[in-house]
N, C-alpha and C positions, 0 to 999 in steps of 0.2 A: 504494500500500500504506500502511496506517495504522500498522502496528507495525514496519516495517522502513524503513531508509534505504539506498539504493544509490547508488553513484557509480562512474564509470569513470575509471581513470587509466592511460592508454596501453592495454595489453592485459590489465589486471587489473581484476576486479570486486570492489569493496569493499562488503560487506553488513554493516550494523550494526543490532543489535536496538535498537528505539527506543521503549521504555517506561521511561525513566529514573526517572520518579516512583515506580515500584515495583521498582527495581533490575532492570528488564528481565525480570521474572517473566513466564512465558508463559501465555497463555490460549487459548481456542479459536481466536480470530482469528489470533494469531501462529502457532499450529500450522498453520492452514490456509494462511497466506501463505508460510511457510517450505516447506511441502510443495509448493505450486504453483511457487514460484521454482526449487526444485532439481529438480523432476520434469520441467519444460519445458526440455529440454536444447538444443533448436534455437537459442534466443536466446543460449545460453551458449557456442556454438561459436566465437565470435569472440574469446573470452578465453583466457588461458593459465592462470590460477589465480583462486581466490576467497579473499579475506581476510575472515574472520568475526569481528566484534567487537561491543561493546556500548556504547551511549551512556551518559553519566553516570558514576556512582560504581562500578557493577558490571557484569560481563559478563552474568551471568544468575543470579538468586536462586531458580530453580526454578519451581514452580507459583504462579500468582497466587492471593492469598487469597480474593478474591471467587469465582473459578472453583472453588476448593476448597469454599467454602460451598455452591455449587450442587450439588456431588457428593454432599453428605450426603443429599440428597433422591432421588438416583438409585437405581433398583433394580439388581439384579445384571446384567441384560442391558444396561441403559443404561451401567453402569460398564464392562462389557466393550467395548462399542462405542467409548466415549470413550477407553479405554486403547489400543485398537487403532489409533486415529487418531494417537496419540502415537508408537506403535511405527512406523507407516508413515512418519511425518516423519523419525525417526532413520534408518530404513532407506534412504529416498530420498536423504537427504543423504550417507550413507555411500557409496552407489553412484553419486553424481554423477561424471561422467567427468573433471571438472577436479580438480586437487589443491586441497584446502581447508586453508588456514592459519588456525589459531585465534589471535586476539590477546586474551589473557585477563587480566582484572584484577578487583580488588575482591572481592566475595563471590560464590562459585559453589557453590550448594547444590542438593541433590536432582537434579531433572531437568536442571539446568544442566550437571551433569557429563556427562550424555549428549551434550550438544552439544560438549563438549570431546573426548569419546571418538571422535566421528565425524570429527574433524579428522585429516587425514593428517600434519600438522605442527602441534603445539600449543605455543604460547609464552606464558608467564605472567610477569607482574611479580612480583618476589620477595616482596612483602607480600600477595599474594592468599591468601584463605582458602577452603578447600574443606570440604564436609561432605555425606556421605550421611545426610541428616537424617530420612529416612523413619521409622526405628524409634522416634524420639522422639515421633512422632505416632501410633504404633500401626500404621504402614503398612510396606510392603516395597518396596525399590527394584527391583521386578521387571522393569518395562518396559525400563529402561536396562541391566539386568544383562548381556544378551548383548553389548552394545556396550562396556561397561566391561571385561568379562572378556577381550575380544580385545586390550586395550591394557595392562591392569594385571596385575601378578603376583598369582597366585591367593591366596597366603597373606596378602597385604596387603589384597586385596579382602575377604577373610573378616573380617579384623580391623576394617576400617573400616565395613563393612556392619553388623556385629553391635554395634559400640559407638556408632555415629553420632557419633564424635568429630570435632572440627574439626582439620584438618591443613593444613600450610603447603605452599608451592611446592616446598621441598626434598624433602619426602616424596612429593609428587606426581611430581616428577622421578625420584626413586629407584624409584618404583613402575612407571614406564613410561607413565604417563598424559601426561606432558609430555616435550617434546624439549629445551626450554631454559627457564631461569628467570633473571631478572636485573632490572636497573633498567629503567625505561620506555625510556630512550634505548638501552640495550643490546638490548632486545626489538625495538625498531623497526629497529635495525641488522641484527639476526639475520634478521628477516622480509624485509628488502630483499635481503639476501644470498641467501636461498632463492628469492625471486622472480627474481633475476638468473640463478641457476643453472637454474631451470625454464625460463626464457625462451630459454636456449641449447640446450635439448633439442628433439627433434622433437615437435611437438604431439600427433600421433596416437600416437607411441611412448609418450608419458607417459600418455595416457588408456588405451591398451591395457595398459600395465604395471599401472596401478591396477586395472583390471578383472581382470587375471590374479591379482593379489595377493588380491583379494576372492574370486575363484573358488576359490583354493587352500584356503580355509577350509571349503569345502563338498564338493569333489569327492573321490572315493575315491583311494587310492594306485594302484589298477589303472588309473585314468583319467589319471594324471599324465603318463605317457609320450606318450600320444596328444595330450592337451591342450597340453602345453608345446611339443611338436614342431610342432604345427599353428600355434601362436601365432607362433613365430619364423619359420616358413616363410612365413606370410602377410606378415609384416613385411619379409622379405628381398625379396619380389617386389613389394611395394607401391611406389608412386611416391615416397613419403617415404623409405622404406628404401633404395631404389635411389640416390636423391640423396645420402643420408647416407654410404653406402658409397663412392660415386664421389668425393664431396668428400674423404673421408678418404684414399683412394688417390691422389687428385690433389693432395693437400696444399693444399686451399683450404677456405674456409668454405662450409657448406651454404646453400642459397638461403633458408632460413627466418631466417637471420641477416642 
């Protein structure tokens, strides 16, 4: 991959955006590579979690300038197709069966906030700057809006979408976009703590829980009884569920530890 750097550390996959010369602004190639990486779930099965970060000075500064220049020449249909590819990327990443931990720093503008929003746990250095900058360009943060709204408080989203103001990690934390903000050292410590906790849980249980949480956003209230009852029943009779219950009753560690 040209726009991503990946490395394995025990059972964790570290994925870093690798266009530091443009603050990791994404273009068509990065969108394609992220979509392929997160949609091909079979190779990801050996990991317990993914840490998403950015090389250089920033996590992601949104859309690449040269890519935006090419959009000026697109007609309506071409713009729709292009925008839908971006939506698919966010959606595929959101639905990745592994927990995604975001390691955020520097400038995070426009679509970069969409990448923050799809993270199950988002951690940012305290001097990080965020901005929904689309309105300043005469545009709308439409593609990222469904992913942002599921994380951030509605009244804060409205304020920041309409004003395109730059906001800090403290406000991002208060809005629900982030789970933690602090120094670089504190962020690294927090991420390691979450990795350790996830690694102690049943692997299939974690992925099933993530899928359930995503499904709860779309299923109707009438379906809740059937869906939630079926999920726990399948886990109770599963090999991992049986092992976890027996280990608890026998006061021993489960075999995944």
